[in-house]
C-alpha positions in Angstrom: 18.2 82.9 107.5 16.4 83.2 110.8 16.1 80.9 113.9 13.1 80.8 116.2 12.7 78.8 119.4 9.5 78.7 121.5 9.9 76.5 124.7 7.2 75.4 127.1 4.7 78.0 126.0 1.6 78.3 128.1 -0.9 80.9 126.9 -4.6 81.6 126.6 -7.1 84.5 126.4 -8.0 84.6 130.1 -6.7 83.0 133.3 -9.3 80.3 133.0 -8.7 79.7 129.3 -5.4 78.0 129.0 -5.2 77.1 125.3 -1.5 76.2 125.1 -0.3 73.8 127.7 3.5 73.8 127.3 4.1 73.8 123.6 7.5 73.7 121.9 8.4 74.9 118.4 11.8 75.2 116.7 12.5 76.8 113.3 16.0 76.3 112.1 17.8 78.4 109.6 16.4 78.0 106.1 13.5 75.8 107.1 9.8 75.8 106.4 8.0 74.3 109.4 4.3 73.6 109.3 2.0 73.3 112.3 -1.1 71.2 111.8 -3.8 69.7 114.0 -7.6 69.7 114.6 -9.6 72.9 115.2 -9.1 74.3 118.7 -5.6 72.7 119.1 -4.0 76.1 119.7 -2.1 76.5 116.4 -3.1 80.2 115.8 -2.7 80.9 119.5 0.9 79.7 119.3 1.7 82.1 116.5 0.1 85.0 118.3 2.1 84.2 121.5 5.3 84.2 119.4 4.5 87.4 117.5 3.7 89.4 120.7 -0.1 89.6 120.3 -0.6 87.4 123.3 1.6 87.3 126.3 2.6 83.8 127.4 2.0 83.1 131.1 4.9 80.6 131.1 7.7 79.7 128.7 10.0 81.8 126.6 10.6 82.7 122.9 13.9 83.4 121.3 14.5 85.0 117.9 18.0 84.8 116.5 19.2 83.7 119.9 17.7 86.8 121.7 14.9 86.5 124.2 11.8 88.3 122.9 9.3 86.9 125.4 6.7 89.5 126.4 7.9 92.2 124.0 5.4 94.3 122.1 4.5 93.1 118.6 6.0 96.1 117.0 9.3 95.6 118.8 9.4 91.9 117.8 8.7 92.9 114.2 11.6 95.3 114.3 13.9 92.5 115.5 13.2 90.5 112.4 9.9 88.5 112.8 6.9 89.2 110.6 3.4 87.8 111.2 0.6 87.5 108.7 -2.7 86.8 110.5 -5.6 84.8 109.2 -7.8 87.9 109.1 -6.1 90.3 106.7 -6.5 94.0 107.2 -5.9 96.1 104.0 -6.6 99.8 103.1 -9.3 98.8 100.6 -9.5 102.1 98.8 -5.7 102.7 98.6 -3.3 101.5 96.0 -1.2 98.4 96.6 1.9 100.5 97.0 0.2 102.6 99.8 -0.7 99.4 101.5 2.9 98.2 101.3 4.1 101.3 103.0 2.1 100.5 106.0 4.1 97.3 106.3 7.1 99.3 107.4 6.7 101.9 110.0 10.4 102.6 110.4 10.4 105.5 107.9 13.7 104.3 106.6 15.3 105.6 103.4 15.1 102.2 101.8 11.3 102.0 101.8 10.9 102.7 98.1 13.5 100.1 97.3 11.7 97.6 99.6 8.4 98.2 97.8 10.2 97.5 94.5 11.6 94.2 95.9 8.2 93.2 97.4 6.3 93.6 94.2 9.0 91.8 92.3 8.4 88.7 94.5 4.7 88.7 93.3 4.3 89.5 89.6 0.5 89.9 90.0 1.0 92.7 92.4 3.5 94.4 90.1 0.9 94.4 87.4 -1.7 96.0 89.7 0.5 98.1 91.9 -1.5 101.3 91.3 -4.9 99.7 91.6 -7.0 99.8 94.8 -6.6 96.8 97.1 -10.4 96.2 97.1 -10.2 95.0 93.5 -7.9 92.1 94.4 -9.0 88.4 94.5 -8.7 86.4 97.7 -5.3 84.9 96.6 -4.0 88.3 95.5 -5.1 89.8 98.9 -3.1 87.1 100.7 -0.1 87.8 98.5 -0.3 91.5 99.3 -0.5 90.7 103.0 2.7 88.6 102.7 4.4 91.4 100.7 3.5 93.8 103.4 5.1 91.5 106.0 8.2 91.3 103.9 8.7 95.0 104.0 10.5 94.7 107.3 13.0 92.3 105.7 12.3 89.6 108.3 14.5 86.7 109.2 11.4 84.6 110.1 7.9 84.8 108.7 4.8 83.4 110.5 1.8 82.6 108.3 -1.6 81.8 109.9 -3.7 79.7 107.5 -2.8 81.6 104.3 -4.8 79.4 102.0 -8.0 79.7 104.0 -11.0 80.4 101.7 -9.0 80.2 98.5 -9.8 78.2 95.4 -7.5 75.2 94.7 -5.8 77.1 91.9 -5.3 80.2 94.0 -4.0 78.1 96.9 -1.5 76.4 94.5 -0.1 79.7 93.4 0.1 80.9 97.0 2.1 77.9 98.1 4.4 78.5 95.1 4.9 82.0 96.5 5.6 80.7 100.0 8.3 78.4 98.6 9.8 81.3 96.6 10.0 83.5 99.8 11.7 80.6 101.5 14.2 80.3 98.7 15.0 84.0 99.0 16.4 83.3 102.5 13.4 83.7 104.9 12.7 80.9 107.4 8.9 80.2 107.7 6.5 78.8 110.3 3.2 78.0 108.7 -0.2 77.1 110.3 -2.4 75.4 107.8 -5.7 73.4 107.6 -4.6 72.2 104.1 -2.3 69.7 105.7 -1.3 67.8 102.6 0.0 70.9 100.8 1.6 72.2 103.9 3.5 69.0 104.5 4.5 68.8 100.8 6.4 72.1 101.0 7.8 71.8 104.6 11.0 70.5 106.0 9.6 69.6 109.4 6.1 69.5 111.0 4.5 69.8 114.4 1.1 68.3 115.2 -0.7 70.0 118.0 -3.6 68.3 119.8 -5.5 69.9 122.7 -2.8 72.6 123.2 0.1 70.1 123.4 2.7 68.8 121.1 1.5 65.4 119.8 4.0 64.5 117.0 6.9 66.2 115.4 9.4 65.2 112.7 10.3 65.2 109.1 7.3 66.5 107.1 7.6 64.0 104.3 7.8 61.1 106.8 4.8 62.3 108.7 2.8 62.7 105.5 3.5 59.0 104.7 2.6 57.8 108.2 -0.6 55.7 108.0 -2.0 57.0 111.3 -1.3 60.6 110.5 -2.9 60.1 107.1 -6.0 58.6 108.6 -6.5 61.2 111.3 -5.3 64.4 109.6 -5.0 63.9 105.9 -8.2 62.3 104.9 -6.9 58.8 104.2 
């Protein structure tokens, strides 16, 4: 099970656009950690900075105790961190198995076995493994994206708003899949607008406001906090 540490991360999309203003995040072995907060708080930016898609101007990131700050996204992935973005890119006309192959660019001998393991995690994908990706529902597309990320056998998985745009039933199934991935030995950091569901499946939570850490603690305790409920959970 993986460990991830991001300390004092400052990052943005230009020198004048400092979205993150010294954010900390810790994911301990075997944890699901959720990151919630208002729109524009920097939640997705934090995941991009950790995954190597955005270079922090200050701070550092460690994966499994090794410094990965500033490494290219591909190199970070090969070290055991997988990232599923909010905008999913699939080969729409290709079969699910062909999409899964793109999740592992290492050309290792175990790719076929990795595909078998990936579809086993998601029964709906196993049933449609030879169908084109364009025929999938929103929830199925998200599950395929997670399966692609798992092809590298990551120690830590980053998920950016996986339930966005899904029906309540599809979101419920998706969260069940996230829990199953966690139980298989993968540590997870999860950005979610569906804060109630995210807190329900998480061990710990971070609340970001205006690019800074606002609150952190046990997810269940934060979910029961009257102030947190009023501001972030709709009551």
